[in-house]
Structures are given as structure tokens and as C-alpha cells.
N, C-alpha and C positions, 0 to 999 in steps of 0.2 A: 893540227893537234887533235887527237881523238877526244871527243867529249866524254866527261865522266858520267857513267850510268848510275842513277840513283835507284837502289833497291827499295821498293815500296811494300811494306808489310801491312796486313789488315789492321786497322785501328778502330777505336770506338766511333770514329766518324764514318766508317764504312758500314754499309748495311749487309753486306755478305762477307762471311769469313768461313772458309772451308774447314777451319779447325775448331769451329764452335759447335757445341751440342745443341740440338733442339731443346726447347723447354720440356717437352714430354720425355725425351730421352734422359735429360739431366735429372728430372724428378724421379723417374723410374730407377736410375742408377743410385741415387741417394737412398731411396727407400729400400733398395736391395741390400745396402751396406750399413743399415742401422738396425739395432735390435732393442727390444724392451730392456730397461734396466732391471736389476734384481734388487730385492729388498722390499719389505712391507712395514706398515705401522698401523696401529689401532688409534682411531681418532673419534672424537665426539661427533655426532651426526651434524651439528651445526658447523663444524670445521671441515665437513666432507664435500661442500659445494665445489664443483670443478675438479675434484680429485677423481682418480680412476680406481674402480673397485678391484680389489685383489682377491675377491672371493665371490662366488655366486650366492645370491640371497634367495631363500625360500620362505614362503608364508608359513608361520607356525600354526595358523588356524584359518578358518574360512572367512572370506571377506565378501559381502557383509557377514557378520557372525550369526545373524538371525534373519529370517524372512521378515521384511518390513514394508511399510507403506511408502510409496513414492509421491504421495499427494496428501494434502489436508482433505478430509472427507469422512466417509462412513464405511467401516469394515463390516462385512457380512458374508454369509455363504451365498454363492451364486444360485443355490437352490431356492433362496428366498426372493429372488428377482421375479417379478410378474412375467408371465408368458405373453401377455397382451395387455394393452391399456395401462392404467396406473395402479400401483400397489403401495402398501404401507408396511413399514417395519418399526418396531419399538426400540428406542435408544435406551440401553441399560447401563451405560457407563462411558468412560473415556480412556484413551491410551495416548501417552505422550512419549517422546524420545527419552529413554532412560527411566520411564515410569510406566511399565506395561499394565494392561488390564488383567486382573486376576479373575479367572473363571472361564467357563465354557459359554460360547455364544450359540444359542440354539436357533432353530428355524423361526423365521419371522422376527428376528431380533438383529440389532446392529450396535456397534460401538463407535462413538465419535473418536476419530483417530487423527493424529498429526504426522506430518512428514518425518520419516525415520523411526517412528514407533514400531515396536514388534507387533506382528499380526497376532491377534488373540486366537486361542484354540477354537476351532470350529469355523474360522473365516478364511476365505480365499480370494476375496474381491474387495476393491475399494472404489466406491462411487464418489467422485469429486463433489465437494460441497456446493459448487456452482450448478450441479446437475440434480439437485434435490430441492423440495419445498419443505421447510420445517413447520410442523404443526404441533406445537407443544412438545410432548415426549415422543412424538412420532415424526418420521420423515416420509414424504411421498416421493416415489421414483417410478420411472418407466422401465420397460424391458429391453431398452437399447444398450445393454451392457453385457460384458462377457467375463467368464471366469478368469482369474489371474490378472485382470486389468489393474494398472497402477500399483502393482506389487513387485518388489525386488526380492528375488529369491536368495536365500542364504548361499554363499559361495559362488554367486554368479559372476563376481569380479575375480576372486581367487579361491581355488580349492586348497584345502590343507596340504602342505608339502609342495605346492606348485611353485616352480621357479618364478621369481619376481624379476630379478635382474641377473644378467650373465656377467661373469668376471670380465673385466676390460671395458665396462661401461663408464663413460665420463658422466658424473652425477650432475643433474640439472635441478632447478628449484622444485618442479613437481615430483621428482624422484625422492627428494628429502621428505616431502609430505607423505608420500606413499610408504616410505620406510618407517616414518614415525607412526603411521596408522597401524603398523604391525607391532608396535611397542619396542622397536629396536632402537637403542640409544647410541650405540657405537658400531662402527663398521671398519673392516680391514681395507686399507687402500695401498696402492703401490707407492713407494717412496717417490718424492719429486725428482725429476731429472735435474742434475746440477749443471748450471751453465755459467762459465766464466767468460767475460768479454772485456775488450778494451779498444780504444781508438788509437790510431797512429797518425803522427803528423807534428812537425815542429811548429806549425802555425796555430795549433789548437791551444786554447786556454779554457780553464774551467770557470764557471760562473763565480764572480767575486774577485777574479784577478783583473789586473789592468791589461788592456789590449795595446800591444805595440804595433809598429808599422807592419802591414800585411798579415796581422794575426786575426783570428776569428774565435768566437766562442764555440765550444764543442757541443753541437746539438744532437749528434748521432747517439751518444751514450744515453741521452734522455728518451729519445724515441725507442731505442733498443730496450731500455729498462721498462718502458710502458708496454711494449709488445710482449716482452718476456713475462711481465707481471700478469698479463691477461692469459698467458699460456700455462699458468700454474706450475712454474718451475722454481727451483732454488737458485737465486741470483747472486753471482759473485762479480762485483764491479771492480775492475783492476785499473781504472782510470785511463790516463793518456800516456802512451809510450812514444818516446822520441824516435825520429827517423835515424836510428843508428843500428847497424846490424846486430851488435852484441846486446843492445837493449831489447830488440825485437826477439832475439833468440832466448834470452833469459825469461822474458814475459811468457813466451809460448811454452817453455819448459815448465815454468811454475803453474801456468793455467792447466796444463795437461795432467798435473799431479793433483789438482783440486777438483776437477770437474769431469763430467761425462761428455760435455760438448764445449768447445772453445769457439768463440765468435770474435772476429776482428772487423773493424770498418776502416777502409783505406789501406793503401800499400799493396794492392794486389795487381796493379797495372804493370807497365814496363818502364816506368821512370827510374832514374838513377837512385832515388831514395826509396823506391818501393821494394822492400826486402821480404815481405811476407812469403811470396811464392818461393823465393830462393832459400830462405831458412826452412820452410816447410819441407822442401825437397831434400834438405840435408839431414834434418832430425826426425822427419816423419814421412808422409807419403802424400803426393798430389795425385788425385784421381782425375780431375779435370779443372780447368780454370777459365774457360770461356763458354758462354751460353748465347745462343742466337736470339737475343732479346734486347729491347730498348725500353726504359733504361735498365742497366745492370749487367752488361756483357761481361766485365771482368769479375766473375764469381768463382772463387776457388773452393773446391771440396776435397777433403782428404782425411788423413788420420794422424794423430799424435799419440803413439802408443795405443792404449785402449780408448782414448777419447776421439770423438769425431770433430772435424774442423770445418768451419765455414768462414771463408774470407770474403766479406761483403765489400762492395765498392765504397768509395769515400763520399760520393754525393748523397745528400740526405734522402732524396726521393728513391734513388737506386737502392739504398739500404732498406727502405720500407717495402718496395716491390719485391726484392729478392727474398726478404724475410718471409713475407706472406705466401709467396709461391713455392718456396723450397724449404726454408728452415722450420716454419710452423708445422707442416706435415710430418717432417722428420721428428720433431719434438713430440708430436702426438703419438707416433709409433713407438718412440722410445719410452713414453709414459705408460705404454701397455694397451693403448686403444688403437682402433683402426682408423687411419685418416680418411676422411671422405672428401671427394672433390668439391671445391667451393661452388655455390649456386651460380649458374649462368642463366641469364635471361636475355630476351631480345628487346631492343629499344630502337626507335627511329631517330637517326641523327638529325639535329636541327640545323646543322651547318656542314660545311666541307671539312673533312678530316684529312690532313696532309700526311702522307707516309710513302716511303719507298720500299719496294719488295726486298726481302733478304733476311729479315728477322721479325719476330713477334713483338708487337708494341703494346705497352700498357699505358695508355693515355688516361688522364684523370678527367672525370666528367661529373655532371650534376643531373640527376634524374628528375623528371617532371611529367605531367600529363597535359596533353593539348585539350582543346575544347571538346573533342569527341571521346576523350578518355584514353586515347592511345598513349602508351608509355614512350617518352622521348628522352633523349640524352643530349646535353650540351657540353662541349669541352670547356675546361676551366680557364682556358687561355693559353699562355705560354707554357709549353710542355717540357721545358728544360729540366734536367735531372737535379739541378741545384735549387729549384724553386719549391721549397717545402710547403709554401702556401697553397700550391696546387693540390696537395693532399689534405690540408686543413680545410680548404673551402669546398673540396669535392666530396662526393658520397659514393663513388664507384670507380672501377677501372673500366675503360673502354678497351676491349681486347681485339686487336687487329692482327689477323693471321700473317704468317711469314710471306705468303705470296700476294697479299693484299697491296694494292697501290692506292692512289687517291680515292677517297670515299666521298661520294656526292651527298649533298643534303637530301634527306628523305630516305636514305638507305638504312635497312635494318642491320644493326651491329650487335655483337655479343657484349654483354655488360655483366660485370662481377660486382654486386653491391658490397659496400664496406660493412653494412649491417650484418653481424654474424661472423664477419671476417676479422674486423678490427676490434 
């Protein structure tokens, strides 16, 4: 009797799959097929943090608006400085920030001045108070000073009409301060990208529900919500969708009418109840659904009409890894800004890192410094894609390349810190 031959397809347990895109190719493909959303709104400056500018901003005046002192000291003309030895100048008044000295400062005279105060007419130099000797109404100083020292020129920060920020900038805390210094109270920003998301799975229950046999609480919607919240998007939580084809199709159709981006977690593999890829192919478009990475290989990207679609894996760590490596850069581009590659640094592994060649791995690690100050990284322990605690206890991804095999202790590895990413 001829033995039955079993056809073996590449699975999540295999490290090489010829049908998987590299991480670099997948990200490039995604960014090529997403575009900035249209639409703007006018918001108060305090509501603009994290938003993307929809207009370029220009300074309405010079910053600083007047030539002023950079130090507490004495303002005078450099011509009054002694050419040798010690000289004296007579103090004829004071200048404070917001309360300038009125009058001309002639030769042999000085004005007591505070940081930020406008330079009095006739002065071009500030001698720090620590560099003089006070003798009643006079101060003694030497000739070791130069013209324009400790003086901030009007417009040295910004000239009138100079561009301050270019359209497409994501506003940070110092940006809001700089805009406020120009007297601008409202700015035009691009509208938020609208993102609808839901989880799939008959085993999932929401917080507050009773768990039955084999059921678990849905954690993915909470991590997705948090990641989306940090990404400054408009969030539409569509809950949990059961593993029925008609339910999945209805949810995808509804989501595509509500949002610019649709995100699902779970249901993108090849199980009998995994309908996402099948439904997407019938009512939308699948551009790819496998990436050569661990965790996170079954990642689907495509379109549902004008909406872009991301089908993330069901395992919690896979959801977070794929979101930060692929979804977040796409959301940044759709928000109207240019996504920048996450920071990569080198750190020395404190232990052996186990890996097989064939796909890029994103292991979770903890950064530290050894006795010599060298940056080191230690794996968080079990790297299973369902162990969400590896993300909570870690502070970085240890990125191991496709061709990398076992990594010995002491080897320098690429590390992507969570700070600034999460």
C-alpha cells in the first residue's frame, strides 16, 4: 500500500516562508499605499499638542523683539572700558525686564541691568556683576572685556516673517511654547485620522462579563486603544466580533464606512474560523498577509474601499510588535507628517539569545549599564507571543536580523528602546 504523502505548508512555527515579505519590504509597501487624509480644523494652542500642523507658521515680529542683556550686570559702551589696568564708571540708573532705562548712557557711565532687560541707548556691552567691584555709585572693572559680550541681539532667534514651523510638523511641548511667544493662540491642524478597530474570536469576553470554559478576557482592544490614543487619532471601538463569516463581513463593511483605517486583531491565520483574509479578499483587496518576522507573521494589509486595512495577529505581543513596526508609521503618514525610523542603538547582550535564521525577531529586553558604563540588554525571559508581561516588564525590542542564528553573551545587538516608541 502506497503511503499517504502529507503536504506541509509553511506555518508560524517555521522560520522560513518563501511567501513572506521582509519587514523592510512590507513597511515600504504600506507607506507607498497610504496618503495623508484631507481636512483641517482650527484649535486652541493648548489643544494642539501632538497634532500635525496644517499650515506653515511665520514669526510676525523679531524674536527677541529688542536687543537685551543675557546676564545680570552693568550695561555700558565698550568705549568706556579701560585699555589697561582698572577703570571706573559711574552707575546712573537701573534697567529691568519690562522696565527699561530711560535716557542715553554716555562715556564713563553705566546702568545696572538685569537679564532680559532692553539694552539702554548708548550701550553695547554687559559686564557680569561677578566681574566688577562696587564702590558706592561707581564700579571698578578691568579691560578684559569685549564689545557685544553678554548681549542678545534683536531678531537673533527669529527675523520678522521668518518661517518658524513647516506644515506637516507634529507639535511637541517646546513648539507650543515657541508659538505662544509669538502671541499666536490658535493654529490650523490636520484632522485626526479616523481608526475603527475590533477583535475577533468566540473565546473573547469583555471586562465585567463572566468567563466560561476556554474563554479569556479581550486584552487586545485595550492595548490597541492605548497605542492609538498615543498616536493622536480619532478612535472608534467596535468591540468583539464573533467567528462567523457574516458577522466579520458586516463589521468590516461598517468599519470601512466610518473610518480611514480599519484594524482587526485575530482571524488572519489559516484556521477554519479565521475569516478576515477570506472576507477581505471578497469585499476589498489583500495586498499581503505574511511578513518574515517573529512574533507577528500573519499580518494582513489591504484596502476596504477608500479605507486602509490592517489585520493584526491575535496574540497580544504580536499585536503590539506589528502595530509599532507597521501601523504607527502608516498613521503618521496619513496624519500628514513624515514617519521617521525608530531609534536603534547598540547594546551588549548579557546572555545567550536563541534564534533560528529565516525571519527577523523582535525579542523583548531590559536595558541597563554594567560597571564600566557599557549599555547592556537582558531578555525578559520567555519570548512567547502570548506573554504580554514581556512587553510590560521590558523597555526595548532586541532586533535580531533574518540571517542571525544563536547570539552569544557579550555580542553587540540592535536595540529599539520603547521610550519614544510607546
